[in-house]
C-alpha positions, 0 to 999 in steps of 0.5 A, spaced: 338 102 212 337 109 211 333 110 217 339 106 221 344 111 218 340 117 220 339 115 227 347 113 228 349 120 225 344 123 230 347 119 236 354 121 233 353 128 232 355 133 238 349 135 242 345 142 241 346 144 248 351 144 253 349 145 260 355 148 265 356 146 272 352 150 277 356 156 280 354 162 284 352 169 280 360 172 281 363 166 277 357 166 272 359 173 271 366 172 270 364 166 265 360 171 261 365 176 260 370 170 258 365 167 253 364 174 250 371 176 249 374 176 241 379 170 242 385 171 238 383 177 234 377 174 231 371 178 229 367 172 227 361 171 232 362 165 237 358 159 234 353 159 240 348 163 244 350 163 252 344 163 257 342 162 264 337 157 266 334 154 272 330 149 269 334 143 272 331 138 277 336 141 283 333 148 281 341 151 281 342 156 276 347 154 270 350 157 264 347 153 258 351 154 251 346 153 245 349 151 238 347 157 233 349 160 226 353 166 226 347 169 223 343 167 229 348 169 234 348 176 231 340 176 231 340 174 238 345 180 240 341 185 236 335 183 240 339 183 247 341 190 245 334 192 243 331 190 250 337 194 253 335 200 249 328 199 251 329 198 258 333 205 258 328 208 255 323 206 260 328 208 266 328 215 263 321 216 263 318 223 262 325 226 263 327 227 255 320 230 254 321 235 260 328 236 258 326 238 250 321 243 253 326 246 258 331 247 252 326 250 247 325 256 251 318 257 250 314 259 257 310 253 259 304 252 264 304 246 269 298 245 273 300 242 280 308 242 278 314 246 281 
């Protein structure tokens, strides 16, 4: 009887993921903007993580909402922010080092440089 109750509870539980209808990139961007709003002044993170997936039979891009705890949402946001910072550092390349050399005022010799 316990296994039957557990199976019934799992069947009655809401799904862990919700895939929205396929949309174009403009509507996906608007949807993400709306999903990231602090609704009604609440400082609590939403109870889901939103991502874009093309892993469907038709290959169309859909937003997938996955249930998550506030801790999981905060960890996912921190990972996303860290990836953005890493990408910004990669984009800057060697420029910060050159700016530091220029700001120190010491003479520098650059071979094959202007």
